Backbone as a printed PyTorch tensor [residue, N CA C, xyz], in Angstrom:
tensor([[[  0.8080,  -1.2000,   0.0000],
         [  0.0000,   0.0000,   0.0000],
         [  0.8520,   1.2650,   0.0000]],

        [[  2.1620,   1.1180,   0.1410],
         [  3.0250,   2.3020,   0.1180],
         [  3.0110,   2.9720,  -1.2460]],

        [[  2.8230,   2.1830,  -2.2920],
         [  2.8030,   2.7610,  -3.6390],
         [  1.6070,   3.6860,  -3.8140]],

        [[  0.5000,   3.4060,  -3.1250],
         [ -0.6680,   4.2780,  -3.2240],
         [ -0.3630,   5.6280,  -2.5970]],

        [[  0.2340,   5.6310,  -1.4200],
         [  0.5620,   6.8910,  -0.7620],
         [  1.6760,   7.6300,  -1.5080]],

        [[  2.4700,   6.9140,  -2.2770],
         [  3.5340,   7.5620,  -3.0550],
         [  2.9870,   8.1950,  -4.3320]],

        [[  1.9390,   7.6380,  -4.9080],
         [  1.4280,   8.1430,  -6.1890],
         [  0.3580,   9.2100,  -6.0110]],

        [[ -0.2880,   9.2740,  -4.8550],
         [ -1.3990,  10.2110,  -4.6720],
         [ -0.9690,  11.6760,  -4.7890]],

        [[  0.0680,  12.1530,  -4.0980],
         [  0.4200,  13.5810,  -4.2270],
         [  0.7560,  14.0150,  -5.6580]],

        [[  1.5810,  13.2790,  -6.4160],
         [  1.8270,  13.7100,  -7.7900],
         [  0.5730,  13.6460,  -8.6560]],

        [[ -0.2830,  12.6880,  -8.3980],
         [ -1.5180,  12.5690,  -9.1620],
         [ -2.4330,  13.7580,  -8.8870]],

        [[ -2.5470,  14.1450,  -7.6210],
         [ -3.3710,  15.2990,  -7.2600],
         [ -2.7970,  16.5680,  -7.8870]],

        [[ -1.4740,  16.7230,  -7.8640],
         [ -0.8420,  17.9000,  -8.4650],
         [ -1.0570,  17.9120,  -9.9800]],

        [[ -0.9800,  16.7660, -10.6190],
         [ -1.1830,  16.6950, -12.0650],
         [ -2.6210,  17.0660, -12.4360]],

        [[ -3.5710,  16.5930, -11.6700],
         [ -4.9710,  16.9310, -11.9360],
         [ -5.2000,  18.4230, -11.7030]],

        [[ -4.6340,  18.9540, -10.6170],
         [ -4.7650,  20.3840, -10.3420],
         [ -4.1290,  21.2290, -11.4290]],

        [[ -2.9730,  20.8070, -11.9250],
         [ -2.3080,  21.5350, -13.0010],
         [ -3.1490,  21.4990, -14.2710]],

        [[ -3.7610,  20.3670, -14.5350],
         [ -4.6380,  20.2600, -15.7040],
         [ -5.8040,  21.2300, -15.6230]],

        [[ -6.4140,  21.3420, -14.4390],
         [ -7.5070,  22.3000, -14.2670],
         [ -7.0160,  23.7380, -14.3960]],

        [[ -5.8070,  24.0130, -13.9030],
         [ -5.2390,  25.3590, -14.0290],
         [ -5.0230,  25.7260, -15.4910]],

        [[ -4.4380,  24.8240, -16.2570],
         [ -4.2170,  25.0690, -17.6820],
         [ -5.5490,  25.2600, -18.3980]],

        [[ -6.5180,  24.4430, -18.0560],
         [ -7.8510,  24.5640, -18.6690],
         [ -8.4740,  25.9190, -18.3520]],

        [[ -8.3320,  26.3750, -17.1200],
         [ -8.8940,  27.6740, -16.7430],
         [ -8.1990,  28.8060, -17.4850]],

        [[ -6.8830,  28.7090, -17.6480],
         [ -6.1440,  29.7490, -18.3730],
         [ -6.5760,  29.7840, -19.8330]],

        [[ -6.6990,  28.6290, -20.4450],
         [ -7.0960,  28.5730, -21.8530],
         [ -8.5140,  29.0980, -22.0280]],

        [[ -9.4110,  28.7400, -21.1210],
         [-10.7990,  29.1880, -21.2410],
         [-10.9350,  30.6840, -21.0050]],

        [[-10.0170,  31.2850, -20.2460],
         [-10.1310,  32.7160, -19.9560],
         [ -9.5760,  33.5720, -21.0920]],

        [[ -8.9590,  32.9530, -22.0770],
         [ -8.4480,  33.7200, -23.2200],
         [ -9.6130,  34.1020, -24.1200]],

        [[ -9.6350,  35.3530, -24.5320],
         [-10.7130,  35.7990, -25.4090],
         [-11.9650,  36.1020, -24.6240]],

        [[-13.0680,  36.1280, -25.2980],
         [-14.3460,  36.3810, -24.6540],
         [-14.6220,  37.8610, -24.4750]],

        [[-15.5550,  38.1580, -23.5840],
         [-16.0230,  39.5210, -23.3920],
         [-14.9440,  40.4230, -22.7950]],

        [[-14.0690,  39.8660, -21.9990],
         [-13.0670,  40.6770, -21.3200],
         [-11.8180,  40.9170, -22.1670]],

        [[-11.7030,  40.2760, -23.3200],
         [-10.4800,  40.3660, -24.1190],
         [-10.1830,  41.7960, -24.5420]],

        [[-11.1670,  42.5330, -25.0220],
         [-10.9310,  43.9080, -25.4680],
         [-10.4950,  44.7830, -24.3010]],

        [[-11.1140,  44.5940, -23.1540],
         [-10.7610,  45.3780, -21.9690],
         [ -9.3370,  45.0660, -21.5260]],

        [[ -8.9700,  43.7810, -21.5040],
         [ -7.6240,  43.3850, -21.1050],
         [ -6.5910,  43.8900, -22.1080]],

        [[ -6.9260,  43.8310, -23.3940],
         [ -6.0090,  44.3330, -24.4170],
         [ -5.7880,  45.8310, -24.2680]],

        [[ -6.8430,  46.5660, -23.9440],
         [ -6.7200,  48.0080, -23.7770],
         [ -5.8280,  48.3350, -22.5800]],

        [[ -5.9800,  47.6070, -21.4970],
         [ -5.1450,  47.8300, -20.3140],
         [ -3.6880,  47.5090, -20.6240]],

        [[ -3.4470,  46.3940, -21.3130],
         [ -2.0820,  46.0190, -21.6650],
         [ -1.4420,  47.0360, -22.6000]],

        [[ -2.2180,  47.5310, -23.5440],
         [ -1.7040,  48.5420, -24.4860],
         [ -1.3720,  49.8350, -23.7530]],

        [[ -2.2170,  50.2430, -22.8090],
         [ -1.9650,  51.4510, -22.0390],
         [ -0.7000,  51.3050, -21.2040]],

        [[ -0.5040,  50.1390, -20.6150],
         [  0.6990,  49.9100, -19.8200],
         [  1.9390,  49.9270, -20.7120]],

        [[  1.8370,  49.3510, -21.8900],
         [  2.9880,  49.3060, -22.8100],
         [  3.3530,  50.6930, -23.2880]],

        [[  2.3640,  51.5120, -23.6290],
         [  2.6660,  52.8590, -24.1040],
         [  3.1890,  53.7390, -22.9760]],

        [[  2.6890,  53.5320, -21.7700],
         [  3.1720,  54.3070, -20.6330],
         [  4.6270,  53.9870, -20.3270]],

        [[  4.9760,  52.6720, -20.3670],
         [  6.3600,  52.2990, -20.0760],
         [  7.2840,  52.7000, -21.2140]],

        [[  6.7950,  52.7520, -22.4450],
         [  7.6340,  53.1650, -23.5720],
         [  7.8670,  54.6610, -23.5480]],

        [[  6.9130,  55.4280, -23.0150],
         [  7.0340,  56.8780, -22.9980],
         [  8.0150,  57.3350, -21.9350]],

        [[  8.2450,  56.5260, -20.9300],
         [  9.1380,  56.9160, -19.8280],
         [ 10.5790,  56.7160, -20.1530]]])
């Protein structure tokens, strides 16, 4: 049964990482994309002007 306790933490981390990647991919685009792009563009122009 030691193999079960050895495999559980990496398995849980792998599943959690999969959900994290899925959330990042799903958050790309959509209704907030234009707003996020505008904020990023404003930050880029502000840092370039300095």
